[in-house]
N, C-alpha and C positions, 0 to 999 in steps of 0.2 A: 372170681376175685385173677383184679386186678394185678396185677406186681405194681409196688411203687419204685418210684426213682432208687427211691430208698436203696432196694435191691443189689440197680442197673447201676450204674459210674455213666459219667457223665464220658468217657471215652466208648458211651453205648448207642448215647446221641444226646447235641445240645440247644438250648434254645440260646438266642444273641437278642440280646438286652431290646435291640425296636422290633421281632417280631414277639416279643412277648409280650410291651406298647400293644400292639394292635393284636395276639390274640382277650387280651386284656380290656378292649374294648369292646372290640365286639360281637364280646362271648359275653356282657353285663343286657346287651340286649334279647341273647341269646337264653331259655331255661335257668339254673338255677343245676348248679353243677354240669353244667355245659365246657369239654377244652373241644377246642385243634385234632380233629382223627384226623391223619394221618396214613394214604396207605397205600401201594404199588402195586400194578395189576400188570400182566400181560401187553403186550401195542404200546402204544407208539409208535412214530417212527425213528424209534430207535433200540424198538425189543422192547422196553418195559415204560410205562407211564407215573407216576404222578398222581395221587385223587390227595384231593384236601374238602374237608366237611367239618358241619360243627355236630356234636351230640353228644346228651345227657348218657345215653346209656356208656357203661362199662361191656366188657365181654372176659370169658375167661384168658385168656386169650391176649390180652391186651396188656401193653408196658406204659407207667403213666409216668407221664417227668413233667417236673418245676420247673419252672422262675419265673420269680416275682408274684405271684401270684395269678401264672398263664399257667398252662396246663395241657400238651401236645400226646395225646394216647394211638398210638402202633400196635395191631394187629404181631403178633407173631412171629409171620411170616414176612410184614413185610419188614421185622428190626431185620431177619437177617441179611437185606438188601441193602441196608440204608442203614446199621450199624455204622457208627462213627463219623455220622454227620451233625452238621449242623444247620437248623435251621432259621432264615430270617429272613426282612417282609423289606424288601428295598421299593423305595417312589425316586425318577426319575423323569424326564421325559417322553420316554414311550407306558410311562403305569405306573400304578404302586402293584406289590407280588410279596406273595412266600417264595422264595428264595427251598430251595434247598443244594446245600453247599453236600454232595454226598466224593467221600477222597476212593471208594469202590467202584465212580462211575467210568470205563476208558474212553467214552466219548457218550456225548448227546444231544439232541437235536437244537435250529435257534433259538425256538423262545425255552427251553431251559424243561420244557414237563416233558420232553422223559427219554431216556439214559439206555444204555450198555453196559454192559462188563466183563471185562478179559474170564 
């Protein structure tokens, strides 16, 4: 059973207002109960890389965060690497994308999709 954000705090992970709006918009076309799933895996040009997908399934080690009707799911191992982070959605001349603002990241690559921890 996934642990809800009620069991966690905003200090563990937070969802920015723009990200909440975008997640809610995109998941409206997904199966009922879909959430943005954030994973962290080894790789990328800086050591770890973020993965984003939409998923209606919940795993036993998932942690669930919600804001304004938008849901983000992060597995326990990935949460250890993004604890204290905020996800936001940005739109600029370079494009539109989700960005994780991770205070644990000692450095990141130019695209912001991979990072290293000191």
